[in-house]
N, C-alpha and C positions, 0 to 999 in steps of 0.2 A: 504493500500500500504506500503510495507516494504521499508524503506529508510535507506541506510547505507553510512557512510563515511569511505573510505579506504585511509590510509595515508602511503605513501612510502617515507622513509627518507634516505638521503645519505649525506656525509660530506658537499657538496656544493650545494645540490639541494633537495627540498622537493616537492612532488606531492600529491595533495589531489583530490580524485574522489568522486563525489556524485552519488550514485546508487539508482535507483528506480526500485524495483523488479528485481534486478540483471543487469539492463541496465544503462550504464553511461549516465548521463544527463549534468553534469558540471565537468570541470577539472580545477584545480588551480595549477600553477607551479611557484615556487619561487626559484630564484638563487641569489647568493651573488654578485650582480652587481647593476648598477643604474637603472635597469628596474623594481626593486621591492622596490622602495622607497616611494610609495604613502602612505601618513599618517605620514611620518617622519617629524620632526621639525628641522630646521637648523637655525643657525645664519649666515646670508648671507651678502655679500657686493655688493652694486649696482655697476655694471660694466659700463653700458651705458644707458642713458635715450633717448628714441625715441619719441620726441614730435609729429612727423608726424603720429605715430601709437598709441599714448597715451598709451605707454607701456614701459617696461624697462627690460634689461637683468641683472640678479643677479647671482653672483658667489656663489655657495653653496658647492664647493669642488669637482665638477666632471668635466670631459672633456668638456661636453656641458653645456653652461650657462643656467640657469633657466629663465623662461619668466613670467612676471607679468603684467596684465592689470591694467589700472587706477581704474576700479571698484573693484579690489581685494586689493587695498591699503587702509588700515585703516587710516581714517582721523578723528581727534577729532571733528571737526565741523560737519562733515557728520554723525558721530556716534550720536551726540546729536540730529540732525535733524531726524535721523532714529527713535530714541526713541520717539520723539514728534509725529511723524507720526503715530506710533503704538498706542500711547495713544489716539490721536484724532480720529483714525479710528477703534479702537478696533480690530486690526488685529490678527488673529490666524493662524499660519503657520502649514499646514499639511505636514509632512515629513516622510520619511522612510530611514533608513540607510542600505546600503549594506556593503560588506566586505572592501571596500576601499574608499567610498565616501558618503556624505550626499546628498540625492536627495530631492530637494524642489519641491513640486507639489501642484496642487489644490489650487492655490492662485488667488485672484482677479486680473483682468487685470490691473486695475489702480495701484495696489500695486506693481505688477511685473515691470511695466514700470517705476514707481517712484523709486523703489530700484535700478534698472539698471542705473539710472541717479543720484545716490547719489553724485558722485564726479564730476558731470558736471560743477559745479561752480569752481572746482579746476582742473587745468591741471596737467599732470604727473610730469612736471618739478617743480611745486609748492609743490608736495608731496614727491618727491624723488630727491636726488642729487647724482652725481657720488662719490663713496667712502663711502657713508652712510651705516651704519650697521643696518640691520633690522632682526626681528624674523619672519620666514616664515614657512609655512607648504606646503608640496607637495600635490597638488590637483590631478594631473595626472602625472604618470611616463612618461619618454621619450618614444615616439612612432615614429619609423622610424628615420627620420632626425630631428624631432622636439624634442627640449629639454624639460625637465620637466616643467609643469605649476605649479606656486606657488601662495599662497595667504597669506595675513597677518591675515585673519579671521580664527583663530584656532578653530578646533573642536576635542574633545576627546570622543571616543565612549566607553561606558561601556556596561554591560549586558542588562540593562533596559533603560538607558538614554544616551543622548549625551550632553556633556557640550560644550557650545560656549561662552567663557569668554569675547569676544569682542562685543556681541550683547545681548541686554536685552529684551527677549521675551520668551514665552512658546509655544512650538509646540507639536503636538500629531500626531502619525502615522495615515495616512488615513485608514490603515487596521484595526484600532480599530473603528468600525462603530457604536457601541452602544453609543448613546448620553449621557446616564446616566453615563456610565463608563468614557467617555471623561471629563464630568463635574467634576466627583469625583477626577480624577487624577489631573486636573488643580487646583482645590480648595486645594487639599492636598499639592501640590507644593508651591502654593502661601503662605500657612500658615507656611510651613517649611523653605522656602528659606530665607537665611540671607544676601544674596548679590544680586547684580544686574546682575548676569550672566544669559545667556540664556540656556534653557534646552529643549531637545526634548525627548518625551516619545517614545520609540521604540515599535514595535508590541509585544515583549515579556513582556512589562510592564502591559499588561491587567491583572487585578486582584491582583496586588501586593499590599502589605500593607504599612503603614506609616513607620515602622521600616526599611523595605527594601529600601524605597526611601531615608531615612536619611543616611543609610550606603552607598548607591550609590553616593549620593551627597558628602559625606565626602571623599570617595575614589577618585572621580574625582577632587574635589577641591584640595586635597593633591597632586595629580599628577600635576595639573597646577602650584601650588606653587613651587614644585620641579623643574619644567621646567623653571620658571622665575628665581629661584635662580641659576640654572646652567647656564642660559644665561648670567648672570651678570659676571661670572668668566670664561666663555668660549670665546676663540678668534673667530673671524669671519671665515667664510667658513668651519664650522665644525658642526657635528651632536650634537644636544641638546637632542632630544628625539627620540627613535626608536619605531615605532609602533609594534604591536604584529606580530609574524610570521604567515605565512599562516595556520599553524596547529592550533595555538591558536585562530585565527580569525574564523576558521571553528568550533572549539569547542564553542566559544562564540556566534556566529551568526547562526550556522546551527544545532548543536547538541541540541536535545530536542525541537527544533522549526521546523527544516526541516528534521532532521534525527533521527532515533531511536537508532542507534548503531554506535560506532566508532571502527575500527580495525586498529591497527598501528603495523609496523614491527620492531620498534626500542625499546629496553627495556628502554634506557635512556629517550627517548621522551615519552614513556608510563608513566614512573614515573613523568616526568615533567607535563604531562597532568593531572595526578591524583592530584598533588599538586596544579595545576592551578584551578581545579574544587573545591578543598577544600577551596581555598582562595577566589574565585570569586562567586561560587555557592554552598556553603556548605549544603544548605537545599534541593538541587535537586539531586536525585539519577539517574545517567545515566549509560548506558552500555558502558564500554570501555574495549576492548579486545586486548591482545598482540598476534600478529600472530607469530607462531613458525614453520611454514612450511619451507621446504628446497628450493622450487622454489620461485622466486620473487612474492611478494604479488600481483602485477599488473597482472602477468601471471596467478596466481591462480584464480583470479576473472575475467579473460578474458578481461582485460582493455587495455593491450598493443595493441592488434589488433584493438580495437575500436578507440584508439587514432591515430594509423597509418592511418586508413580509413578516419578519420576526416581531414586529410591533403590533400586528393585527391580532384581534381576538379569535377569529375563525381561521382554522388551518384545514384545507381540504386534503383528503387522502386519495390515493391513486384510484381506488375502487369506486369512489363517488361518495363515500362517507366523509365525516369531518369531526374535528375536535374543537371545542370552544374553551379558551383559557381566560378565566376571570381572576383578576388580582384584587385582593382586599388588604386592609391594614394587617389583619391577623394571619391570613392564610391565602393560598392559591387553590382555586377549584378548577379541575379540568374535566369536561364532560364529553363523552363519546356518543356520536349519533350515526345511524346508518345513512342518513341523507338520501342521495339519489340511488344508492346501491340496493338492488332488490334480490341479488343472489341468483344462483343457477340451479340449485338442488332443493334444499329445504331451509326452513326458517332458522333452525339451530346452527346450521353450517354458515348461513349468512351472518349471524351474530358473531360466531367464532372468528370468521375471517376478518370482520370489521374490527373486533377487539384486538386481534393479533397485529393487524396493520397499525392500529392506534398505538399499541405498546411501543413499537419502533419509533413512531413519530413523536410520542410523548417524551421518551428518553432523549431524543434528539433536540426537541424544543426546550426541555428543561436545561440541558447543557448549553445550548446556544444563547438562550435568554438569561442564563445564570439565575434561574429561579431558586430561591432558598427559603428556609423556614419550614412551616407545615404545608404539605401539599395533599389535597384530597382528589383522588381519581374516581370518577363515576363511570364505570364500564357499563355496557349494555348488559342487562340481566341474562345470565346463562343458567339453564336448568340442569345440564349434565355436569356431574362432578369432575369427570375427566377433562372437560373443556375449561373449567375453572382452574384446575391444576396446570393445564397447559399454558394458559394466559399468565399465571403467576410465575411459572418457570421462565417464560420468555421475558417477563418484566424484570426479574432478578438478573437474568443474563444481560439484558440491554443496559442496565445501570452499572454494570462492571466497567464499562468504558469511561465512566465519569470519575475524574480524579478527586472531586469533592466528596467528603464523607456523607454517605446516604444510609438510610435505614428504612426498608420497605416492610410493612406489616402485612399479615395475611388478609385475604379477601374476606370482608364481612358478609353477614347474611343479606344485607341490603345491596350487595354488589359494589361496595366502596372499598378502595384501597387507600390506607393512610400511610404516608411516608414523610420523612424529614430529610432535608439536605442542608448541609452546613452553609450558613450565609455569612460571607466575609465582606463583600462589597455590594453596592447597589446593583440591582438587576438592570437589564438592558432598557426596559421601558422607563424605569425611574431615572436612568442616566440620560436618555435622549428626549424624554417627554415631560410635560408638566400638566396639571389639571386644566381641562378645557375652560377658557375664560367665559364661555357662553353658559355652560351648565354647571360650572364650579366643581367639576369632577363627578357629578351625579350620574352622568351617562344617559340621562333622560330629560326630556322637556315635555311640558303639558301640550297635548294636541291642540290644534287650532279650535276644534269643536269644544273641547273642555274649557278653553280660555273664553270663548264666546259665552258659554253658560255661566262662567264665573263672573264675567262683566254684568250679565243679566241679573245675577243674584245681588251683586253689589249695588246696582242701580235701584233694585227693589228696596234694599235695606236703607239706602241713603235718601230715597225719594221723600220720605216724611220730614226730613230735617232741612231740605233745601228750600230756600225762600224764593228763588228765582222762578222764572217761567220757561226756562229752557235748559236742557242738559247738553254738555259738550264732552265727548269722550275722545281722548287722544290715545292711539294705539299704533302698534307696528303695522306697516303697509299690508302684510299678508293677512293679519287679523281684520284690518279695515276692509279688505276685499271680501272676506268671508261674511262680515256683518252687512255688507252691501249686496251680497249674493245669496249663497245657500242658507245662511243663518239670519237672513233679513227678517224672517217672521218673529224673531225674538225682539228686535227693535220695534217692529210694527205693533206687537201686542202691548209693549210698555207705553208707547205713544198713545194708544187708545185708552189704556188703564189710567194713566195720569193726566191725559189731555195736555201733554207738553211735548214739543218737538225734541228729538234727540239727534244731534249732529255728530258724525263720526269723522275724525280727522287723522290721516296717516302721518306718522312721524318716522322718517327713515332711520334716524339715529337711535330709536328705541330698541331695547332687547325684546325679543319676540314675546316674552311673558310680561313685559312692562306695559302698564296702561295707567291713565289718570282721568278721573271724573271731575268735571267742573260745573258750577252753576252760573247762570248769567241771566240778566234781566233785560228783555228786549221790549222796547216801547212800541 
């Protein structure tokens, strides 16, 4: 399978698309604002401590205050307890790093619950006080009305390893499945490590030699020392360390591991990528190409149309069925429908084929749109148990391609599938769109007929209080046309009832639901 990274750069925006055999499967968009700050390290100042929520707001220099939970606040006593627990229980953490976060998985239940309660002996007000200056890293960028989520547990990702200077343990990506290789990597690191910093071997570390590990450790340690030195001289609410741009993260994490080739449309960024490769991966020969075409690189690779379609609610399936994707504040609902597909044999087979086709499209759309949080899938009801098992088997298999952490629960009696997907950054719709200025995000407007009847009711209720002998109603031109046409009987009946003329005036600048009723005295 041919995998390519296509990079489109502009002065204030960078877009990276991952293609598989010419089809876009992931897209990353970064702009110069507070929505792309995940991974950055700031020197912040505690604004407000919330004992009732065991959390605090921290000013890191943006309009929205950052949010930190008590479990994300580094406490010296808790840190020592954590080290002792690992030594007593011989804990090994299996982790995998994506482009913006460190995902911890495959851990023992007792360890997970114990770590979550590290600071239970300390309340948030014992760890933080208002006005206190702390060094924090953005774990999640702001999403919607929620400010950035931060942590004092710093992590710095390299090509092969992740440095965690506040935690003393060794982790290995669960994707490195060979036990011999896992043992080799751990023993090498134990022999080389000169400090008590924590390290995680990423998937790319499989097969690397001792010299490479030493260089990676030196590079990450030097980066951390520079961060500490800068934090000493930097004032609060300011940036201390900026994470790699989306282009360089794509080169570090995807090129040579997920992709075979990178095509970029900026000569300056092309040279920066070449220098980055020489500095970080000098021994790896990778294909990097400068795009010189006249049309936009995203148009040349047919990406613009795919991104535009990924913003639509309805997605058609090849058979004629379709899925509808509805995003709410709390969750995302995906509904499967047969649409135009009527099948060839029997009803059960028609439903099964539609659901199986929908499974593939749903997994693709979730990954492309970067949908996260709680997701509810409403498949077409299936009567046969073997059909249900087949759909769920295909669903679990389809989600294996997704690098983000997912959890798919069994099919319920109502034909629903509940699943979660780790949410790190804003999804594609929230990144590129904003609520409709016309309907304020409701997605619906009152029909013209409903508005005419509403105006009728308001005229009836106000008629007794109006002293004039004439009504004037100003409305949107479309509503005025209705009141002069199909709904004219409403106005005529009121004129007869109150023996007063009613004048309808169109106002082109009005919102379609906006109208005003005036009284006037005509001699």
